[in-house]
Every structure is written in structure tokens, then in C-alpha cells.
SESESE-233929 format. One record per residue (C-alpha): residue number from 1; x negated, y negated, z. Coordinates in steps of 0.001 Angstrom, whole numbers, plus 500000, padded with zeros to 6 digits. Layout:
<atoms>
<NUM,<X,Y,Z>>
...
</atoms>
This chain:
<atoms>
<1,<254395,261029,658169>>
<2,<257173,261670,655629>>
<3,<254965,260602,652736>>
<4,<252124,262751,654057>>
<5,<254382,265776,653955>>
<6,<255627,264793,650518>>
<7,<252261,264260,648855>>
<8,<250863,267396,650481>>
<9,<253774,269425,649139>>
<10,<253449,267926,645678>>
<11,<249687,268488,645631>>
<12,<250139,272130,646675>>
<13,<252562,272625,643797>>
<14,<250253,270930,641280>>
<15,<247122,272774,642402>>
<16,<248935,276084,641915>>
<17,<249112,275397,638164>>
<18,<245822,276646,636702>>
<19,<245775,273824,634204>>
<20,<242187,274016,633017>>
<21,<241679,272238,629713>>
<22,<241443,275508,627771>>
<23,<245049,276519,628513>>
<24,<248541,275081,628131>>
<25,<249830,272504,630598>>
<26,<253478,272927,629603>>
<27,<254491,274741,632795>>
<28,<253166,271837,634844>>
<29,<254910,269344,632550>>
<30,<258215,271197,632932>>
<31,<257765,271255,636713>>
<32,<257344,267467,636814>>
<33,<260314,266949,634491>>
<34,<262495,268977,636863>>
<35,<261299,266898,639817>>
<36,<262120,263535,638247>>
<37,<265462,264481,636659>>
<38,<267509,263995,639880>>
<39,<265841,260578,640335>>
<40,<266951,259351,636923>>
<41,<263585,259535,635224>>
<42,<263674,259124,631455>>
<43,<261193,261570,629949>>
<44,<259362,261668,626663>>
<45,<256817,264303,625592>>
<46,<253909,263751,623228>>
<47,<252889,267280,622129>>
<48,<249486,268204,620778>>
<49,<249247,269583,617208>>
<50,<249550,273174,618444>>
<51,<252608,272561,620608>>
<52,<250780,274210,623526>>
<53,<250070,271008,625452>>
<54,<251797,267686,625944>>
<55,<251446,264236,627419>>
<56,<254396,263317,629598>>
<57,<255816,259805,629959>>
<58,<258459,259193,632624>>
<59,<260211,255837,632978>>
<60,<262275,254350,635811>>
<61,<264136,251080,636077>>
<62,<265405,248948,633212>>
<63,<264580,249683,629605>>
<64,<262620,246474,629226>>
<65,<259115,245311,628435>>
<66,<256542,244657,631132>>
<67,<256244,246620,634332>>
<68,<253440,248994,635227>>
<69,<252077,252362,634154>>
<70,<250615,254839,636653>>
<71,<248521,257293,634672>>
<72,<246476,260389,635328>>
<73,<245468,263625,633642>>
<74,<246931,267045,634328>>
<75,<243921,269146,633297>>
<76,<241125,270296,635599>>
<77,<237692,271834,635114>>
<78,<237145,275606,635502>>
<79,<236090,277291,638732>>
<80,<234022,280056,637091>>
<81,<230649,280616,638768>>
<82,<231390,278317,641697>>
<83,<231094,279450,645316>>
<84,<234567,278675,646643>>
<85,<235306,279766,650219>>
<86,<238989,280295,649448>>
<87,<241434,280562,646562>>
<88,<240888,277445,644397>>
<89,<244539,277517,643310>>
<90,<246034,277547,646820>>
<91,<245920,274231,648672>>
<92,<244280,274321,652102>>
<93,<245079,271716,654751>>
<94,<242731,271326,657727>>
<95,<244502,268281,659092>>
<96,<242106,265733,657600>>
<97,<241362,267030,654101>>
<98,<243246,268904,651382>>
<99,<241190,271450,649446>>
<100,<241903,272931,646011>>
<101,<240870,272572,642377>>
<102,<241918,269153,641163>>
<103,<242542,267713,644642>>
<104,<240278,264763,643826>>
<105,<240183,264937,640034>>
<106,<242979,264100,639786>>
<107,<246043,265893,641000>>
<108,<245809,264015,644296>>
<109,<246747,260825,642457>>
<110,<249534,262570,640546>>
<111,<250911,263855,643861>>
<112,<250909,260300,645251>>
<113,<252807,259072,642179>>
<114,<255442,261741,642715>>
<115,<255642,261196,646480>>
<116,<256566,257516,646183>>
<117,<259356,258021,643658>>
<118,<262282,258333,646124>>
<119,<261355,254947,647631>>
<120,<260610,253337,644270>>
<121,<263868,254469,642685>>
<122,<265754,253047,645674>>
<123,<264335,249601,644871>>
<124,<266145,247187,642617>>
<125,<263463,247321,639940>>
<126,<263436,244249,637718>>
<127,<260766,245736,635477>>
<128,<260115,249391,634646>>
<129,<257743,251789,636315>>
<130,<256202,254425,634048>>
<131,<254300,257580,634931>>
<132,<251973,258726,632143>>
<133,<250491,262205,632671>>
<134,<247998,263289,630001>>
<135,<246200,266424,628810>>
<136,<242593,267161,627784>>
<137,<240885,264357,629668>>
<138,<238185,266720,630888>>
<139,<237040,267532,627354>>
<140,<236454,263947,626274>>
<141,<239727,262071,626852>>
<142,<240999,263535,623596>>
<143,<244670,263996,624502>>
<144,<246020,260705,625819>>
<145,<245686,258639,622618>>
<146,<249127,259274,621120>>
<147,<250861,258333,624359>>
<148,<248664,255280,625005>>
<149,<249306,254020,621472>>
<150,<253064,254474,621824>>
<151,<253136,252783,625228>>
<152,<251180,249790,623958>>
<153,<253300,249416,620832>>
<154,<256723,249945,622386>>
<155,<256679,249103,626103>>
<156,<254162,246235,626476>>
<157,<253391,246916,630158>>
<158,<251663,244246,632191>>
<159,<249261,246773,633695>>
<160,<248179,250404,633645>>
<161,<246559,251877,636758>>
<162,<244515,254960,635935>>
<163,<244033,256928,639127>>
<164,<240562,258424,638802>>
<165,<238812,258682,642152>>
<166,<237390,255296,643203>>
<167,<237912,255569,647017>>
<168,<240766,253116,646425>>
<169,<238489,250381,645114>>
<170,<239325,248553,641907>>
<171,<237253,249249,638790>>
<172,<237893,246722,636033>>
<173,<235028,247638,633685>>
<174,<233315,250829,632608>>
<175,<231189,252206,629832>>
<176,<232649,253873,626792>>
<177,<231211,256836,625022>>
<178,<230883,258992,621974>>
<179,<229883,262653,622101>>
<180,<229143,265265,619486>>
<181,<226870,267839,617935>>
<182,<224319,267517,615153>>
<183,<224019,270692,613066>>
<184,<220991,271439,610896>>
<185,<221027,274121,608189>>
<186,<217569,275076,606959>>
<187,<216072,277842,604831>>
<188,<214524,280817,606630>>
<189,<211173,282307,605719>>
<190,<207970,283682,607194>>
<191,<206361,281173,609539>>
<192,<203009,281680,607795>>
<193,<204430,279905,604719>>
<194,<206382,276906,606115>>
<195,<206343,275033,602786>>
<196,<208531,277731,601221>>
<197,<211368,277164,603678>>
<198,<213027,274489,605783>>
<199,<212585,274809,609531>>
<200,<215859,273614,611081>>
<201,<214325,273332,614545>>
<202,<211563,271046,613284>>
<203,<214112,268857,611493>>
<204,<216218,268711,614637>>
<205,<213133,267620,616565>>
<206,<212625,264684,614191>>
<207,<216234,263630,614627>>
<208,<215914,263857,618410>>
<209,<212763,261732,618218>>
<210,<214736,259085,616314>>
<211,<217488,259180,618932>>
<212,<214886,258647,621634>>
<213,<213824,255549,619712>>
<214,<217402,254276,619717>>
<215,<217517,254786,623487>>
<216,<214279,252820,623926>>
<217,<215808,249896,622015>>
<218,<218995,250076,624102>>
<219,<216944,249408,627227>>
<220,<216099,245932,625883>>
<221,<219772,244885,625813>>
<222,<222404,243686,625413>>
<223,<223312,243912,629102>>
<224,<226436,244058,631267>>
<225,<224958,243242,634655>>
<226,<227658,244831,636818>>
<227,<226832,248284,635430>>
<228,<224021,250629,636465>>
<229,<222122,250899,634200>>
<230,<223278,247595,632683>>
<231,<222612,248673,629085>>
<232,<223845,251352,626701>>
<233,<222269,254814,626756>>
<234,<222019,257788,624430>>
<235,<220758,261226,625391>>
<236,<220364,264712,623911>>
<237,<221393,267216,626581>>
<238,<221615,270592,624785>>
<239,<219456,272122,622053>>
<240,<219519,275549,620430>>
<241,<218164,277115,617258>>
<242,<216046,279767,615613>>
<243,<216225,283534,615646>>
<244,<212666,284840,616125>>
<245,<209183,283629,616935>>
<246,<207760,284113,613440>>
<247,<210787,283179,611308>>
<248,<211405,279636,610108>>
<249,<214598,278582,611866>>
<250,<217627,278648,609596>>
<251,<219947,277018,612120>>
<252,<219584,274421,614857>>
<253,<221986,272200,616728>>
<254,<221888,269693,619540>>
<255,<224482,267913,621657>>
<256,<224222,264165,622147>>
<257,<226190,261615,624119>>
<258,<226052,257833,624089>>
<259,<227422,255461,626716>>
<260,<228196,251929,625604>>
<261,<228780,248733,627555>>
<262,<231969,246652,627193>>
<263,<231902,244743,623927>>
<264,<229975,247437,622052>>
<265,<231256,250041,619615>>
<266,<229647,253289,618539>>
<267,<229598,252260,614858>>
<268,<226089,250794,614747>>
<269,<224573,253732,616650>>
<270,<226246,256280,614395>>
<271,<224964,254373,611361>>
<272,<221433,254645,612751>>
<273,<221865,258396,613247>>
<274,<223214,258808,609710>>
<275,<220264,256808,608355>>
<276,<217937,259363,609940>>
<277,<219885,262128,608265>>
<278,<219671,260408,604877>>
<279,<215907,260032,605317>>
<280,<215354,263733,606061>>
<281,<217853,265487,603800>>
<282,<216222,264859,600385>>
<283,<213094,266843,601283>>
<284,<215249,269642,602675>>
<285,<217419,269836,599572>>
<286,<214349,269780,597333>>
<287,<213512,273186,598773>>
<288,<217091,274460,598718>>
<289,<220189,272375,597831>>
<290,<222239,274278,600400>>
<291,<220198,272803,603268>>
<292,<221607,269828,605115>>
<293,<222575,268044,608310>>
<294,<226030,267260,609645>>
<295,<227444,265236,612527>>
<296,<230393,266703,614418>>
<297,<231923,263935,616552>>
<298,<233973,265472,619369>>
<299,<235310,262428,621208>>
<300,<235174,258646,621237>>
<301,<236090,256749,624418>>
<302,<236323,252948,624280>>
<303,<234616,250906,627006>>
<304,<236812,249073,629495>>
<305,<236297,245327,629817>>
<306,<237905,243089,632447>>
<307,<241429,242203,631341>>
<308,<240930,238462,631581>>
<309,<244039,238153,633778>>
<310,<242338,236729,636870>>
<311,<245616,236207,638715>>
<312,<246662,239835,638336>>
<313,<243243,241101,639413>>
<314,<243391,238805,642446>>
<315,<246791,240294,643357>>
<316,<245380,243804,643135>>
<317,<242399,242939,645313>>
<318,<244702,241494,647977>>
<319,<246810,244661,647970>>
<320,<243669,246764,648310>>
<321,<242007,244548,650921>>
<322,<238952,244231,648673>>
<323,<236803,241219,647831>>
<324,<235702,242013,644284>>
<325,<236151,244575,641507>>
<326,<233538,247173,640567>>
<327,<232127,248459,637306>>
<328,<231086,252087,636692>>
<329,<228951,253848,634105>>
<330,<231336,256716,633356>>
<331,<234334,256507,631049>>
<332,<238042,257017,631713>>
<333,<241350,256904,629898>>
<334,<241645,253256,630998>>
<335,<239536,252247,628013>>
<336,<241983,254010,625705>>
<337,<245044,252311,627226>>
<338,<243290,248937,627049>>
<339,<242301,249479,623413>>
<340,<245965,250267,622683>>
<341,<247060,246939,624132>>
<342,<247794,247674,627808>>
<343,<245615,245807,630355>>
<344,<244100,248489,632557>>
<345,<242196,249115,635773>>
<346,<240992,252252,637535>>
<347,<242135,252730,641141>>
<348,<242542,256116,642746>>
<349,<242137,258124,645944>>
<350,<239102,260249,646731>>
<351,<235382,260171,646078>>
<352,<234186,261023,642566>>
<353,<231285,262948,644150>>
<354,<233812,265558,645311>>
<355,<235140,266135,641787>>
<356,<234271,269355,639945>>
<357,<232663,270826,643075>>
<358,<233371,274175,644773>>
<359,<235855,273562,647603>>
<360,<236888,270290,645925>>
<361,<238813,268280,648506>>
<362,<240337,264896,649223>>
<363,<240867,263014,652479>>
<364,<244492,262817,653604>>
<365,<243793,259233,654647>>
<366,<242828,258384,651065>>
<367,<246102,259754,649729>>
<368,<248079,257867,652369>>
<369,<246279,254654,651399>>
<370,<247038,255345,647739>>
<371,<250754,255781,648432>>
<372,<250834,252535,650413>>
<373,<249096,250718,647557>>
<374,<251384,252149,644878>>
<375,<254484,251188,646838>>
<376,<253176,247654,647356>>
<377,<252243,247438,643707>>
<378,<255694,248569,642649>>
<379,<257275,245823,644736>>
<380,<254844,243206,643405>>
<381,<254735,243904,639659>>
<382,<258120,245499,638981>>
</atoms>
């Protein structure tokens, strides 16, 4: 019951910070720093280039290599346009579920990490425990990299547990991704004389057709059978362009996203996309040298592959009461920690289907199970 009160209190405090990705998270970071100071937490900030956001790393126990990292992101998605039945920034407790923006994704996990600290710091830790709270996960996992790199290079943890919602099942593999925009600059003119201009929308359509061809090839393999679908994918999900029905479009753009299986990188796919650009640009520039096509890559998220440490994964499954790990088709910051040298898994409270929804909520029983797991993990691996 004490932990229930503790994680509920911590979650209420965290939900009250309107830490959508578009705004600063520094107030939340300062709040957490104040919480851990009396417990002896050693803190290190990793600010973004603007100084308006920061990753926060908190360490307990000896200043030694090994130990574990418990990591989650501080940012949440907006609530604009959603039909909430109460204030999204005030936690509601109905006795079985806790409701508020970020309850599942993923302030519930952060609250569990904070709730266990009094018990963890009372242990005689032989290896360190680190909390790694990141920014800008919701806009493509673009914030955590500096912290993950530093952790991998300087701390050499045995394991990082990223607490995205998995209903407390272990995920040891997931797809990676790369997202971005393609921008096309054409030459406007009257649509009755298309040869005198460059129609950016038509060029964009050819590029999209080529991307569809890449997707068709992806469906033939390679495969990672534990994933659904078991192959890479690439999709165009937003398109815009043109100014009027009888004017050759001067501008067009489209948003694309690829999802790659463990063992793949985005390099070959991007080379294929650039080859399409190189095929189309000469004819465009023959009409007007200012015409062209550009790729704007917004984020790159490495896939997560199983760590290869079968003994450690077996320990985790025993602690969770599970028979086997899972693989998922979405990406997380676990791939970034793993790429930086820290073996990683994804285990967290809540159901991912509740994330980003109006009246986002998490089961109290899930948070209690998470706290029990984290305490057992701390005893086992630290």
C-alpha cells in the first residue's frame, strides 16, 4: 500500500507538468532533481542546443561500472482536439486506474522509478543504479542520443530497461526507423503548357511511385520472424503541393517513414531514394536550374536486436513470470541505448493501446507490478 501511495503521488506530480515535446521540460527536471537530492542521487544534465530542454541522469550506489539503467522519456503528446472528460493535467484516481496525460506513455514508469528509490537506496548496492530521463522521444527519439552515448562510453551498464508500455512483458527486439520529408521545387506556369514549366506534384508522384516499388521489394525479405510484419516497410503518409487547379505546381512535399528489422540500416534505402532524385533532377534543371529535390531527414532510430546474453534474459523472464520475450514493430529509445553499447530491453507498465488517447489511463495493478519488478531487478543486478 505504501508504494501505491508513493507512485500515485509521484505520477500526480509528473502529470501536472505540461511537458509536451514543443515546450521546455526543465521544470520537470528540476522537480526530479529536488526529489533525489535527499536520497544521495548524483545528477548530470545533458542540455539540448537551445538550453530549453535536458536529459537527466541520476546515479545511486558506487561509482563503478556495471549496474542497470532505468530509462524513460519526460515528454508527452498534446491533448489538443481530444475529447477528455476531465483536466488532462490533473491525475484522477478511481481506485483501479489512474487517468491523465502521460499516465501510460510514460510518466507511469517514471513514477515507479521514483517510488522505489527509498527502498533501493537503503540496499547495500554493489553496483550502481541509474535513472535516465530523456526529452523529445515523441518527435522521433531525437533527444536521448547524447545521454545514451555518454552512458555507454563512461558507465558500461550491464542492462538498460526502457519502460515503454508492454503490460510488463519483456521486449528484446523491435524495428528501427527513419523519417523525413522530401521537398520538390518546380517551375510554375499555365497548365495548358506543361513543357514550359516543372510540375512539382507530378515529380513528387514519380518519387512516391518509386518508394512504393521499394516497399514491394521489402515484402520479399529479409525477414525477422518474431515481428509482424516480419519484413521492413516504407510508407508515404502525408502529401501536399500546388496552389491552383490550372497552375503547374511550384512546390510539393511528402512525408515518408521506413521501419527496418534488426540487422538492417537505413543506408541502402536512402541510397535508393537518392538514386530516384538523381534520375529526375536533370530534366527539371534543364527547364530551370533552380528546380530540384531535397531530402530532409528528421530522425533515425536504430532497430533493437536481442542482446545475446541468454542468461540475463532468462533472469528477467523469471522475475516477470514470463516464458519468452516478445518483438514489436514500433521503435523505442532502447535501440539507441543498444547502439551506444548498453544491452537493452523494453519492459514497462500499461497497454500501448492506451497511449496518446483522450482519458489516457493506466491500471494501478500494472504500476504495482512494475515496482515489484524494479525492486527485484535492483536486488538481482546491482
